C-alpha positions as CSV (number, residue, x, y, z in Angstrom):
1,M,5.1,13.3,4.4
2,K,6.9,11.2,7.0
3,A,6.2,10.3,10.6
4,M,7.8,8.6,13.5
5,V,6.1,6.5,16.1
6,F,7.5,5.9,19.7
7,A,6.9,2.0,20.1
8,A,9.8,1.4,22.3
9,G,8.7,1.9,25.9
10,L,8.8,-0.8,28.4
11,G,5.4,-0.3,29.4
12,T,6.0,-0.9,33.1
13,R,2.6,0.8,34.0
14,L,0.8,-1.9,32.3
15,K,2.2,-5.0,33.8
16,P,1.3,-7.8,33.8
17,L,-0.2,-7.3,30.2
18,T,3.6,-6.0,29.0
19,D,5.2,-8.9,30.4
20,N,4.6,-10.9,27.3
21,M,4.2,-8.1,24.7
22,P,5.2,-4.6,23.7
23,K,3.0,-1.8,24.9
24,A,2.6,-0.8,21.2
25,L,0.8,-3.9,20.7
26,V,-1.7,-3.6,23.3
27,E,-5.2,-3.8,21.9
28,V,-8.2,-1.2,22.2
29,G,-11.4,-2.1,20.2
30,R,-9.6,-5.2,18.8
31,E,-6.7,-3.2,17.1
32,P,-3.2,-2.7,18.5
33,M,-2.3,0.7,19.2
34,L,0.4,0.7,16.8
35,G,-1.9,-0.1,14.1
36,R,-4.5,2.6,15.1
37,V,-1.7,5.3,15.1
38,I,-0.2,4.2,11.6
39,N,-3.8,4.4,9.9
40,K,-4.5,7.8,11.5
41,L,-1.2,9.0,9.9
42,I,-2.1,7.3,6.7
43,N,-5.4,8.9,6.5
44,I,-3.6,12.3,6.3
45,G,-1.0,11.0,3.6
46,V,1.7,10.1,5.5
47,D,3.6,7.5,3.4
48,T,6.8,6.8,5.5
49,V,7.0,5.9,9.0
50,V,9.7,5.5,11.3
51,V,9.0,3.0,14.2
52,N,11.7,2.8,17.0
53,V,11.8,-0.6,18.9
54,H,13.2,-1.8,22.1
55,H,10.8,-4.1,24.2
56,F,10.1,-7.1,22.2
57,P,11.3,-5.7,18.9
58,D,10.3,-9.0,17.1
59,M,6.9,-8.9,17.8
60,I,6.5,-5.6,16.3
61,R,8.5,-6.6,13.2
62,G,6.3,-9.6,12.9
63,Y,3.1,-7.3,13.4
64,L,4.0,-5.0,10.6
65,H,5.0,-7.8,8.4
66,A,1.6,-9.8,8.9
67,N,-0.2,-6.4,7.9
68,N,2.5,-5.7,5.0
69,N,3.6,-2.7,6.5
70,F,0.1,-1.3,6.1
71,G,1.2,-0.3,2.4
72,I,3.4,1.9,3.0
73,D,7.3,2.5,3.6
74,I,8.0,1.7,7.1
75,I,11.4,1.8,8.6
76,I,12.6,0.2,11.6
77,S,14.9,2.2,14.1
78,D,16.5,-0.5,16.2
79,E,17.1,0.8,19.9
80,A,17.6,-2.8,21.1
81,E,20.8,-2.3,22.6
82,E,20.0,1.1,24.3
83,L,16.7,2.8,24.7
84,L,17.2,6.3,23.7
85,D,14.2,8.3,24.9
86,T,12.3,10.7,22.9
87,G,15.1,13.1,21.8
88,G,17.7,10.4,21.4
89,G,15.2,8.3,19.4
90,I,14.3,11.1,17.0
91,L,18.1,12.1,16.5
92,A,18.8,8.4,15.9
93,A,16.1,8.3,13.1
94,A,17.3,11.8,11.7
95,G,18.8,10.2,8.5
96,W,15.2,9.1,7.5
97,L,13.5,11.7,8.5
98,D,15.5,14.6,7.2
99,D,14.0,15.6,3.7
100,N,13.5,19.5,4.6
101,K,10.2,18.9,5.2
102,P,8.2,18.8,8.6
103,F,7.4,15.3,9.9
104,I,4.7,13.9,12.7
105,V,6.1,12.3,15.9
106,H,3.1,10.6,17.5
107,N,3.5,8.3,20.6
108,A,2.2,4.6,20.5
109,D,0.2,4.7,23.4
110,I,-1.6,8.1,22.8
111,L,-5.2,7.3,21.5
112,T,-6.8,10.4,20.2
113,D,-9.1,11.6,17.5
114,F,-8.4,15.3,16.8
115,S,-7.6,16.6,13.6
116,L,-4.0,15.8,12.5
117,K,-4.3,17.6,9.4
118,E,-5.3,20.8,11.1
119,M,-2.3,20.7,13.5
120,V,-0.1,20.2,10.5
121,D,-1.5,22.9,8.6
122,T,-1.1,25.3,11.9
123,H,2.7,24.3,12.0
124,I,3.0,25.4,8.5
125,S,1.1,28.6,8.4
126,T,3.1,29.8,11.8
127,C,6.5,28.8,10.4
128,A,7.0,26.5,13.7
129,D,10.2,24.9,13.9
130,V,8.4,22.5,16.5
131,T,4.5,22.3,17.2
132,L,3.3,20.5,20.6
133,L,0.1,19.2,21.2
134,A,-0.9,21.7,24.4
135,Q,-3.5,20.5,26.7
136,N,-5.1,22.1,29.9
137,R,-5.2,19.1,32.0
138,R,-3.7,18.3,35.4
139,S,-0.1,17.3,35.0
140,S,3.2,17.1,37.1
141,R,5.1,18.3,34.5
142,T,4.2,21.0,32.0
143,F,5.5,22.9,29.0
144,V,5.4,26.9,29.7
145,Y,4.0,29.2,27.2
146,D,3.1,32.9,27.0
147,D,-0.2,34.3,25.9
148,S,0.6,33.5,22.0
149,L,1.4,29.8,23.0
150,C,5.1,30.6,22.3
151,L,7.1,28.0,24.3
152,K,9.3,29.6,27.1
153,G,10.3,26.6,29.3
154,W,9.2,23.8,31.4
155,A,8.2,23.5,34.9
156,R,7.7,20.9,37.6
157,T,4.2,21.5,39.3
158,G,4.3,22.4,43.0
159,T,8.3,23.1,42.8
160,D,10.7,25.7,42.0
161,E,12.5,23.3,39.4
162,T,12.1,25.1,36.1
163,I,14.1,25.2,32.7
164,P,15.3,27.7,32.4
165,L,16.2,28.2,36.1
166,G,14.3,30.9,37.6
167,L,11.3,30.8,35.0
168,D,8.7,32.7,36.5
169,V,5.5,30.4,35.7
170,N,3.1,32.9,37.5
171,K,2.8,35.1,34.6
172,L,2.8,32.5,32.0
173,R,0.5,29.4,30.9
174,C,1.4,25.8,32.2
175,L,0.0,23.1,29.8
176,A,0.5,19.4,29.6
177,F,2.3,17.8,26.8
178,G,-0.3,15.4,24.6
179,G,2.3,13.3,22.9
180,V,1.9,14.3,19.6
181,S,4.2,16.9,17.8
182,I,5.0,18.2,14.2
183,V,8.9,18.9,14.1
184,N,11.1,20.5,11.3
185,P,14.5,19.1,10.6
186,S,15.7,22.6,11.5
187,V,15.8,21.0,15.2
188,F,18.6,18.5,14.1
189,P,21.7,20.6,14.3
190,L,20.8,21.8,18.0
191,M,20.0,18.4,18.9
192,R,23.3,16.9,17.7
193,Q,25.1,19.6,19.9
194,Y,22.9,18.8,22.9
195,A,23.6,15.0,22.4
196,E,27.1,15.9,22.3
197,K,27.0,17.7,25.7
198,N,24.6,15.6,27.5
199,G,24.8,12.0,25.7
200,P,22.9,10.3,23.3
201,V,20.0,9.3,25.5
202,F,17.9,12.5,26.4
203,S,14.2,13.3,26.3
204,T,12.9,16.0,24.0
205,T,11.3,17.9,27.0
206,P,14.5,19.3,28.5
207,F,15.7,19.9,24.9
208,Y,12.6,22.0,23.7
209,A,12.8,23.8,26.9
210,S,16.3,24.8,26.9
211,E,16.4,25.4,23.2
212,C,13.1,27.6,23.2
213,S,15.2,30.9,22.9
214,H,16.8,29.7,19.6
215,L,13.7,27.6,18.1
216,N,10.2,28.8,17.1
217,I,8.5,26.3,19.4
218,I,4.6,26.6,19.8
219,G,1.8,25.0,21.5
220,Y,-1.3,23.7,19.5
221,M,-4.8,23.4,21.3
222,P,-7.3,21.8,18.6
223,S,-10.2,24.1,17.9
224,G,-13.1,21.5,18.9
225,E,-13.7,18.9,21.3
226,Y,-11.8,15.8,21.1
227,R,-10.9,12.2,23.0
228,W,-7.6,11.7,24.3
229,F,-6.2,8.6,26.3
230,D,-2.8,7.7,27.2
231,I,-3.2,3.8,27.2
232,G,0.2,3.5,29.2
233,K,-1.7,3.6,32.5
234,M,-4.2,0.3,33.1
235,E,-6.8,2.7,34.6
236,T,-6.8,5.1,31.2
237,L,-6.6,2.0,29.0
238,V,-10.1,0.4,30.5
239,K,-11.6,3.9,29.7
240,A,-10.1,4.1,26.0
241,R,-11.6,0.5,25.6
242,E,-14.9,1.7,26.5
243,A,-14.8,4.9,24.5
244,F,-13.3,3.1,21.5
245,T,-15.1,-0.5,21.0
């Protein structure tokens, strides 16, 4: 199985830590986050990982080289000239990811211990095009689902801003995105059309919300309790370091 790890972020919320290193190499429990995510992927059978880079790209290359690419095939998707955001990043890596099989997309700044295998199995059993980690937590921006966790759009909390316009969120479930997804290559044709219209730099959020009527996009909520931290913020990095020693 293949995967993509987003490691290109600027890490502005972690300054001054990220003044001298990429966010993906910030350590939790004496292990850089990039290594934690890659090892988690290897543990469920991933043998090819695309890592996108932008901020201190040579440090990430050096870290991977020093660890012998963790014994798997690791491909660098170089965004040094332009940070492409999540949607543009996936599309730029399409040539490496498109083998007609689902692939995992994991943010390097997300530290969590739920079962990725269970999420992959759910994705396959539901014949989804995209499966998104859905969380019932406070967020200013949420994906919007029906009762069966089928994606219906996106909304900004406390405003009338929605995709598609006029989406009635009062009759739907608003859930935060947890930074982990399973994606089928079936999304690539629509992604290319979206990029032609909106440019090469785009987030998956408006793309999924605007194309959910054409794609089978579902939310996934793990069956048991699990730990989840967005280490991209200093206060949650501190909590993650306390939980994962």
